KOLMIRO-253277 format. One record per residue (C-alpha): residue in one letter; x, y, z. Coordinates in pm, 1 decimal. Example, Ala and Ser with C-alpha at 12.3 -4.5 7.8 and 13.67 -1.06 7.14 Angstrom:
KOLMIRO-253277
<site><vexnu>A</vexnu><east>1230.0</east><north>-450.0</north><up>780.0</up></site>
<site><vexnu>S</vexnu><east>1367.0</east><north>-106.0</north><up>714.0</up></site>
//
This chain:
KOLMIRO-253277
<site><vexnu>T</vexnu><east>3437.6</east><north>1123.0</north><up>-5278.0</up></site>
<site><vexnu>A</vexnu><east>3763.0</east><north>1144.7</north><up>-5141.5</up></site>
<site><vexnu>P</vexnu><east>4070.5</east><north>1076.8</north><up>-5348.5</up></site>
<site><vexnu>E</vexnu><east>4316.0</east><north>787.2</north><up>-5300.3</up></site>
<site><vexnu>L</vexnu><east>4594.0</east><north>844.5</north><up>-5058.7</up></site>
<site><vexnu>P</vexnu><east>4818.3</east><north>555.9</north><up>-5133.7</up></site>
<site><vexnu>T</vexnu><east>5137.4</east><north>688.7</north><up>-4971.0</up></site>
<site><vexnu>T</vexnu><east>5290.1</east><north>468.6</north><up>-4697.8</up></site>
<site><vexnu>T</vexnu><east>5525.9</east><north>708.3</north><up>-4550.4</up></site>
<site><vexnu>L</vexnu><east>5392.9</east><north>1062.0</north><up>-4458.5</up></site>
<site><vexnu>A</vexnu><east>5546.9</east><north>1413.6</north><up>-4409.7</up></site>
<site><vexnu>K</vexnu><east>5471.6</east><north>1642.8</north><up>-4121.3</up></site>
<site><vexnu>S</vexnu><east>5111.5</east><north>1792.3</north><up>-4125.7</up></site>
<site><vexnu>C</vexnu><east>5066.4</east><north>1643.9</north><up>-4484.5</up></site>
<site><vexnu>Y</vexnu><east>4706.6</east><north>1552.0</north><up>-4459.9</up></site>
<site><vexnu>S</vexnu><east>4617.5</east><north>1774.5</north><up>-4151.8</up></site>
<site><vexnu>M</vexnu><east>4239.0</east><north>1936.3</north><up>-4181.6</up></site>
<site><vexnu>M</vexnu><east>4223.4</east><north>1768.1</north><up>-4539.2</up></site>
<site><vexnu>F</vexnu><east>3860.4</east><north>1696.2</north><up>-4524.4</up></site>
<site><vexnu>A</vexnu><east>3763.7</east><north>1890.6</north><up>-4211.1</up></site>
<site><vexnu>Y</vexnu><east>3398.5</east><north>1977.0</north><up>-4218.4</up></site>
<site><vexnu>C</vexnu><east>3318.8</east><north>1805.9</north><up>-4542.5</up></site>
<site><vexnu>T</vexnu><east>2973.4</east><north>1732.1</north><up>-4391.1</up></site>
<site><vexnu>S</vexnu><east>2880.9</east><north>1504.4</north><up>-4693.9</up></site>
<site><vexnu>L</vexnu><east>3193.8</east><north>1287.6</north><up>-4684.8</up></site>
<site><vexnu>T</vexnu><east>3024.1</east><north>927.9</north><up>-4611.7</up></site>
<site><vexnu>S</vexnu><east>3334.7</east><north>705.6</north><up>-4694.2</up></site>
<site><vexnu>A</vexnu><east>3692.8</east><north>791.9</north><up>-4603.4</up></site>
<site><vexnu>P</vexnu><east>3981.8</east><north>696.5</north><up>-4831.4</up></site>
<site><vexnu>Q</vexnu><east>4198.4</east><north>421.9</north><up>-4726.1</up></site>
<site><vexnu>L</vexnu><east>4493.4</east><north>519.5</north><up>-4517.7</up></site>
<site><vexnu>P</vexnu><east>4764.1</east><north>267.5</north><up>-4564.0</up></site>
<site><vexnu>A</vexnu><east>5057.5</east><north>459.2</north><up>-4414.4</up></site>
<site><vexnu>T</vexnu><east>5265.3</east><north>293.9</north><up>-4170.5</up></site>
<site><vexnu>T</vexnu><east>5535.8</east><north>563.3</north><up>-4104.5</up></site>
<site><vexnu>L</vexnu><east>5356.9</east><north>857.0</north><up>-3950.1</up></site>
<site><vexnu>A</vexnu><east>5495.7</east><north>1202.4</north><up>-3895.3</up></site>
<site><vexnu>D</vexnu><east>5397.8</east><north>1471.7</north><up>-3662.2</up></site>
<site><vexnu>Y</vexnu><east>5058.9</east><north>1621.9</north><up>-3700.8</up></site>
<site><vexnu>C</vexnu><east>5011.5</east><north>1414.9</north><up>-4027.4</up></site>
<site><vexnu>Y</vexnu><east>4644.2</east><north>1328.1</north><up>-3972.0</up></site>
<site><vexnu>S</vexnu><east>4563.5</east><north>1619.3</north><up>-3716.5</up></site>
<site><vexnu>G</vexnu><east>4202.0</east><north>1716.8</north><up>-3766.0</up></site>
<site><vexnu>M</vexnu><east>4173.1</east><north>1513.0</north><up>-4101.2</up></site>
<site><vexnu>F</vexnu><east>3802.9</east><north>1421.3</north><up>-4065.8</up></site>
<site><vexnu>G</vexnu><east>3693.7</east><north>1696.9</north><up>-3793.9</up></site>
<site><vexnu>G</vexnu><east>3341.3</east><north>1784.4</north><up>-3850.4</up></site>
<site><vexnu>C</vexnu><east>3267.2</east><north>1503.6</north><up>-4109.4</up></site>
<site><vexnu>T</vexnu><east>2916.8</east><north>1443.4</north><up>-3957.1</up></site>
<site><vexnu>S</vexnu><east>2817.8</east><north>1192.2</north><up>-4208.2</up></site>
<site><vexnu>L</vexnu><east>3118.3</east><north>969.2</north><up>-4179.2</up></site>
<site><vexnu>T</vexnu><east>3011.6</east><north>624.3</north><up>-4003.2</up></site>
<site><vexnu>E</vexnu><east>3329.4</east><north>433.9</north><up>-4015.2</up></site>
<site><vexnu>A</vexnu><east>3680.5</east><north>549.7</north><up>-3979.3</up></site>
<site><vexnu>P</vexnu><east>3947.8</east><north>411.9</north><up>-4245.5</up></site>
<site><vexnu>E</vexnu><east>4167.2</east><north>128.0</north><up>-4096.3</up></site>
<site><vexnu>L</vexnu><east>4473.9</east><north>291.8</north><up>-3914.7</up></site>
<site><vexnu>P</vexnu><east>4746.7</east><north>36.4</north><up>-3964.3</up></site>
<site><vexnu>S</vexnu><east>5042.9</east><north>210.8</north><up>-3818.4</up></site>
<site><vexnu>T</vexnu><east>5187.0</east><north>41.1</north><up>-3494.9</up></site>
<site><vexnu>T</vexnu><east>5384.9</east><north>332.8</north><up>-3391.1</up></site>
<site><vexnu>L</vexnu><east>5221.8</east><north>699.2</north><up>-3339.5</up></site>
<site><vexnu>A</vexnu><east>5407.2</east><north>1030.9</north><up>-3390.1</up></site>
<site><vexnu>N</vexnu><east>5349.1</east><north>1340.3</north><up>-3196.6</up></site>
<site><vexnu>Y</vexnu><east>4983.9</east><north>1488.2</north><up>-3247.5</up></site>
<site><vexnu>C</vexnu><east>4930.5</east><north>1256.9</north><up>-3551.2</up></site>
<site><vexnu>Y</vexnu><east>4561.6</east><north>1153.5</north><up>-3475.4</up></site>
<site><vexnu>S</vexnu><east>4487.0</east><north>1468.1</north><up>-3258.2</up></site>
<site><vexnu>S</vexnu><east>4137.6</east><north>1571.5</north><up>-3332.5</up></site>
<site><vexnu>M</vexnu><east>4125.9</east><north>1351.5</north><up>-3621.4</up></site>
<site><vexnu>F</vexnu><east>3747.3</east><north>1260.7</north><up>-3562.9</up></site>
<site><vexnu>E</vexnu><east>3635.7</east><north>1537.3</north><up>-3355.8</up></site>
<site><vexnu>N</vexnu><east>3274.1</east><north>1619.6</north><up>-3403.1</up></site>
<site><vexnu>C</vexnu><east>3223.1</east><north>1309.8</north><up>-3652.7</up></site>
<site><vexnu>N</vexnu><east>2901.5</east><north>1253.7</north><up>-3446.9</up></site>
<site><vexnu>N</vexnu><east>2776.6</east><north>974.3</north><up>-3665.4</up></site>
<site><vexnu>L</vexnu><east>3117.2</east><north>780.1</north><up>-3653.1</up></site>
<site><vexnu>N</vexnu><east>3066.4</east><north>424.6</north><up>-3493.9</up></site>
<site><vexnu>Y</vexnu><east>3361.7</east><north>206.7</north><up>-3618.6</up></site>
<site><vexnu>I</vexnu><east>3721.5</east><north>250.3</north><up>-3583.5</up></site>
<site><vexnu>K</vexnu><east>4006.0</east><north>-2.9</north><up>-3626.6</up></site>
<site><vexnu>M</vexnu><east>4332.8</east><north>120.3</north><up>-3494.8</up></site>
<site><vexnu>L</vexnu><east>4628.3</east><north>-116.3</north><up>-3476.3</up></site>
<site><vexnu>A</vexnu><east>4879.2</east><north>96.4</north><up>-3289.0</up></site>
<site><vexnu>T</vexnu><east>5076.6</east><north>-66.9</north><up>-3015.9</up></site>
<site><vexnu>D</vexnu><east>5292.9</east><north>233.1</north><up>-2923.0</up></site>
<site><vexnu>I</vexnu><east>5120.3</east><north>547.2</north><up>-2816.0</up></site>
<site><vexnu>S</vexnu><east>5403.2</east><north>709.4</north><up>-2629.0</up></site>
<site><vexnu>A</vexnu><east>5447.4</east><north>1011.0</north><up>-2859.6</up></site>
<site><vexnu>N</vexnu><east>5322.8</east><north>1357.1</north><up>-2734.5</up></site>
<site><vexnu>K</vexnu><east>4952.7</east><north>1403.6</north><up>-2753.4</up></site>
<site><vexnu>C</vexnu><east>4935.6</east><north>1136.3</north><up>-3052.5</up></site>
<site><vexnu>L</vexnu><east>4553.8</east><north>1075.3</north><up>-2957.1</up></site>
<site><vexnu>Y</vexnu><east>4482.9</east><north>1417.9</north><up>-2805.9</up></site>
<site><vexnu>N</vexnu><east>4096.9</east><north>1464.8</north><up>-2836.2</up></site>
<site><vexnu>W</vexnu><east>4080.1</east><north>1240.4</north><up>-3144.9</up></site>
<site><vexnu>V</vexnu><east>3730.1</east><north>1099.6</north><up>-3077.3</up></site>
<site><vexnu>S</vexnu><east>3557.7</east><north>1379.6</north><up>-2904.6</up></site>
<site><vexnu>D</vexnu><east>3175.5</east><north>1404.1</north><up>-2993.6</up></site>
<site><vexnu>V</vexnu><east>3181.2</east><north>1080.9</north><up>-3192.4</up></site>
<site><vexnu>S</vexnu><east>2856.5</east><north>852.1</north><up>-3175.2</up></site>
<site><vexnu>S</vexnu><east>2794.2</east><north>745.6</north><up>-2816.0</up></site>
<site><vexnu>S</vexnu><east>2780.7</east><north>381.0</north><up>-2911.7</up></site>
<site><vexnu>G</vexnu><east>3026.1</east><north>173.9</north><up>-3145.0</up></site>
<site><vexnu>T</vexnu><east>3278.1</east><north>-73.9</north><up>-3201.4</up></site>
<site><vexnu>F</vexnu><east>3654.6</east><north>-18.0</north><up>-3143.1</up></site>
<site><vexnu>V</vexnu><east>3921.0</east><north>-273.2</north><up>-3290.2</up></site>
<site><vexnu>K</vexnu><east>4254.3</east><north>-273.3</north><up>-3138.8</up></site>
<site><vexnu>H</vexnu><east>4563.7</east><north>-472.7</north><up>-3175.6</up></site>
<site><vexnu>P</vexnu><east>4554.4</east><north>-723.5</north><up>-2908.6</up></site>
<site><vexnu>N</vexnu><east>4899.5</east><north>-617.0</north><up>-2759.0</up></site>
<site><vexnu>M</vexnu><east>4764.8</east><north>-273.2</north><up>-2702.5</up></site>
<site><vexnu>T</vexnu><east>4679.3</east><north>-262.5</north><up>-2327.1</up></site>
<site><vexnu>T</vexnu><east>4732.6</east><north>82.8</north><up>-2217.6</up></site>
<site><vexnu>L</vexnu><east>4464.9</east><north>276.6</north><up>-2438.7</up></site>
<site><vexnu>P</vexnu><east>4265.2</east><north>500.5</north><up>-2199.2</up></site>
<site><vexnu>N</vexnu><east>3884.0</east><north>547.9</north><up>-2227.0</up></site>
<site><vexnu>G</vexnu><east>3765.2</east><north>898.5</north><up>-2323.3</up></site>
<site><vexnu>I</vexnu><east>3817.7</east><north>1148.5</north><up>-2583.4</up></site>
<site><vexnu>S</vexnu><east>4164.8</east><north>1079.3</north><up>-2599.5</up></site>
<site><vexnu>G</vexnu><east>4147.7</east><north>722.9</north><up>-2638.6</up></site>
<site><vexnu>I</vexnu><east>3866.2</east><north>445.7</north><up>-2679.5</up></site>
<site><vexnu>P</vexnu><east>3506.5</east><north>644.3</north><up>-2704.1</up></site>
<site><vexnu>E</vexnu><east>3301.7</east><north>595.2</north><up>-2386.3</up></site>
<site><vexnu>G</vexnu><east>3020.4</east><north>329.3</north><up>-2429.4</up></site>
<site><vexnu>W</vexnu><east>3187.4</east><north>159.2</north><up>-2728.9</up></site>
<site><vexnu>T</vexnu><east>3255.6</east><north>-208.5</north><up>-2757.7</up></site>
<site><vexnu>V</vexnu><east>3630.1</east><north>-307.9</north><up>-2771.6</up></site>
<site><vexnu>E</vexnu><east>3740.1</east><north>-600.5</north><up>-2981.3</up></site>
<site><vexnu>D</vexnu><east>4073.6</east><north>-741.2</north><up>-3025.6</up></site>
<site><vexnu>Y</vexnu><east>4209.4</east><north>-754.5</north><up>-3403.6</up></site>
<site><vexnu>L</vexnu><east>4238.8</east><north>-1115.5</north><up>-3511.1</up></site>
<site><vexnu>E</vexnu><east>4454.9</east><north>-1168.2</north><up>-3841.2</up></site>
<site><vexnu>S</vexnu><east>4327.5</east><north>-1399.2</north><up>-4065.2</up></site>
<site><vexnu>A</vexnu><east>4541.8</east><north>-1736.2</north><up>-4099.2</up></site>
//
């Protein structure tokens, strides 16, 4: 079981590799941070092969390398909700979904129109949905 990670403002590399290769981790902690820092989540869940759903990623503006390799080799991961609208930071999504499940659902902010497909964007073969806020 992962601990709670309630902070909303992160420091450089603060959660980098935190749960890497925790192959029994089935549920990720909530990640409520809206102010990210360089490398803050880099490799955080890499190799977590039992993880099927990513935590909601509410930050609208990404930082350099912040999500790089975040879910790499999470081969059962089949659901991601990422609400970023600004992915202009250097390699913020680099290899972040390499070797995830071949099918799943990717939920994005409706204003995000520049996400590429592939290991550094939306996983190939996944259904894409726009996030609709409840009234």
